[in-house]
N, C-alpha and C positions, 0 to 999 in steps of 0.2 A: 264316366270319368271318376277316377279315384280321388279320395279326399286327402288332404295333407295329414301326415302322421305326426301331429303335434306332440303326442305322448312320448315320442322318441327324442325329442329335442331337449337339450340341456341348456341351450343358449336363450337369452331373452328374445322376445319377439321383436323383429325389426321390420320397418315399413319404408317404402319409397316416400310416403307422406311424412314420416318422421324425419327422413333426410332433407325434406324440402320445407319443413314447417317454419323455418326462420328465413326462408328465401323469398324475396319478392320476384316472382317469375311469371312468364306467360307461356302457354302452350298454344300452338296454332299451326297454320299451313301457309306456306309461300307458294305462289305460282312462279317458279323459277324457270323461265323459258318454257319448254314443254313438260317440265317435271313438277307435279304437285308434291311439295316437300314439307314433311312435318318437322316441327322444331320445338325445342325448349329454349327459351331465351331469358337471360337475366343480365342486369347491368344497364347503365345509362347508354343509350344509343349514340351519345356524343363521344364516348370513349373508343379506343381502338378495338377493332373487331378481332375476336378469337373464335375460331371454328374448332369444335370437338367432333372428331370423326370416329365412329365405332368400328367394330370388327364384323366378320362375316356372320350372318343371321342375327346380328345385334340390333340395337336401337338406342335412341337418345338417352334412355334411362341408365345406360352404362355410366353416365357422368353426373348422376344426381348428388353424389357426395363431393362434387368438385365445383358446383355452380356458385355456392355462397362465397367461397374464398376468392374466386376469380372475378366475380361480379363487382367487387370493390374497385377493380382496376381496368376491366374490359367490358365491352359489349359482347357477351358470351352467347354463342349459338351452338347448341348440340342438335344436330340434324339426324333424321333417318335417311340413310342412303336409299336411292331408288332400288326397288326389289326387296326392301327391308321395312320393318316396322309398319307404319301407316302411310308411307310415301307411295308414289306411283310405282306400279309394277309392270315394267315393259315386258312384252311377250317375245323376248329374244335373249340368248345367253349374254350375261353381263361381264364385260371385260373392263380393265382399268380405264380405258379411254372413255367409257360411258360414265363412270363415276367422276372423272375429271371434268367432263362436260357439265355434269350436274353442279359441281362445286363452282365452276365459272358462272353458271347461271344464277346460283345463290348469291355470289359476290355482286354480280351485276344488279340483281334485284334489290340488294341491300344498299346499293350505291357505294360500295367499298372498293376503292382502288387497290388496297392491299389488306392483308390480314395475317395474323398469327395463326398457325395451324398446329393442332395436337391430334395425332392419329394413333389409334391402338389397332394392332394386327392389320386387317385390311385397310383401316383408316391410315395407318402408318405407311403402307404401300402406296396409297393414293397421295398422301402428303409428300412422300419422296419423289414420286413422278411429277407432281405439281411443281415442287421446288426446282426440279431439274429442267422442266419445260416452260415454266411460267414464272421465272425468277422475279420479274417486274411486279408481280402481284403478291409476293411472299415476303413477310417480315421474318420473325424467328419461328423455328419449327421444333416440334418434339416428336420423335419416332419411338413409340411405346410398344415394346414387344412386336415390332413391325413384321409384316409378312413381305413376301415378294423377292427375297434374296436366296431362299432355299426351296428345294423341291424334294421333300422327303416322302416317298410313296407311303410309308407306314403312317406318318402323321396325316397325310392327305386322305388316306382311306378311312382312318379312324374318325376324322372330322366329317367326312362325307357320310359315313354310316350313321353316326350319332344324329347328324342334322336331318337326314332323310327319314330315319326311323321316327323322329319326333314330328316331322312334317306329315308323314302318312298317318300317324296315330298320335296326336298331341296329348297323350295321357300325362297325368301328374308325374309318373315315374320316368317316362322318356324325356320330358322337358327338364326334369331335375337332373337326369344323367347328362344331358347336353350342357347344362350350366355348370355342373360339377367339373367338367373337363377344364373349365376356365380357372378354377380356384386351387390354390395349394391347400387351403382349409375348407373341406366340403361343407362345414357348418355355416360358411358365409353365404351359401345358397339358401336364402330364407324363403319361407312360404310366400311372402309377398312378391319376391323377385320371380319365383316360379310362376305364380299366377299372372304377373305382368307379361311374361314372355309367352305363357300358354295362351293368353287372349290373342296375341299376335298370330301364333301358330294356328289358332282356330278359325282364322279368316278363310272364307271360301276360296280365295285365290292364292292361299299360301303355298300349297303343294307345288303348283306351277311356278310360283315365284322362287321357291327354294331350289327347284331344279335349275332355274336361270342363274341364281346367285352362286350355285355350286359349280358353275362352269370353270372357275379358277382352280378347282380340285382335279380337273382333267389335266393330265401331264402335258400334253401338247399345247393346250390352251395356256396353261400356266407358263410354259417356257417362253412363248412369244410375248408375255406380259411382264416378265421378271425384271427386276431392277439390277442392272449390271454394275460391275465395279466402276466402269467409266461413268455411268449415271451418277453414282455416289460421288465420284471425284468432281463432277460438274456442279454439284450443289454448293452455292455460295452463301446460303443463309446460315446464320448462327444456329447450330443444331445440337440439341441434347438427345442422345439415345438412351432410353430407359430399358433396362432388362431386369430380369428377376432370377433368383437362384432356383426357382421351381417352375420355370416356364415350360409347358408341355410341347411347345413348337420347336424349341431349339436351345442350345446351351448359351451360357453367358459369353463364351468365346465368340459366338456369332455377333452379339451386340458389340463386343470389343472391336471385332473386325470392321463392322459397319462404321463405327465411330472413327476408326483410324483412317478410313478412306475419305471421309467428308472433311474438306479443308478446315472448316470452322466447327468441327464436331467434337464432342466429348461424351463419355459414358458415365451414367449413374446406375448403380446396381441396388435394387431393393431386395432385402433379405426376406425369406419366408413368404413369398408371394408367387402367384402363378401368372396367368395370362391377362388378368384384370387388376394390376396393382393400384390403379386409380380408385378402385372400389374396395379391394382388400386392405390396402394400407393408405387410406385417404390423407391422413395427417402428414405422413412422410411424402407422399406424392405431391400434395398441394404445396408443401414447403419448397421442395426442389424445383417444382414446375414453375412457381412464381419467381423464385430466384433467377431462373433462366430467362423467363419471358420479360422480366423487369430489368434484365441486364446486371444483376447482382453477382453473377458468376461469369468469368471469362471463358469463352469457348476454347481458348488456347491453353487449356490446363496441361500440366505435365502428365505424360502417360501414366506415371505411377500413381497419380492422384485419380485418374479416370476410372481405375478399377476399384476405388474405395467405395464401399456401400454407403447408401444414403443414411442408413440407420447408424452405422458406425460414425459417420460424420456428425450425427446429432448428439452423440454421447460425449 
């Protein structure tokens, strides 16, 4: 295993623990139906439930820079999807229905009739499906650089290749390359973040798990799981779509199109961020995210306002 190239870094060292050092939080496991589900939790459990759902091959640490701000208002649960992180790893290809089943089991285990949902990439895909099919259990939602509305073979192949290479040989360089795909600024991929993900990829069952969670990068499998325009039109939840100007999965126009189809949807654009704006631009993300979840922004915004970037709005 190669060691981190700290001499090449011009940025200050950053750590997951530094992100969490002012957060009263718990890490543990829920037995959610058949699924042993790992979580990070922060906030009083008497407050409304907020689920943070990560992207493909991701894990709960995707949200370490968001827990503190949201724990003031919510009982926040960032979970590892099945087939991901340290949650159960089923021995079959994972499609959206399987993640939906896990989310239902998590809510049932928490005793939560409803929850707010915020999903990034795959997590946004699952959130949109959940909001379309289980409206009675959904409060406000955030679709953050969501997947599931596009099937770009080049993007799918790149994601598959980077993920499987890192799964087969979780070297420092390969895990770093997989994480850099997420970021507009590659220096955001810190040594600590690389090691956090590398430890997950070094699990004995990870190669098989990665094959299973890569099922959605197969074109035919993806097509039968995609979120259609009619699905988006059926979502009744107050929805904020977050997109970025440097998202590697698709252009801002796709975020705008998604927002225009959701009856109570609107778009926020974060400048100079990639596929993980909640991590790259946490101050901006936390501000617009809380404004939405706490009802400070009307979802019936004028279309000309929807394209306004969050950073421009802050100036």
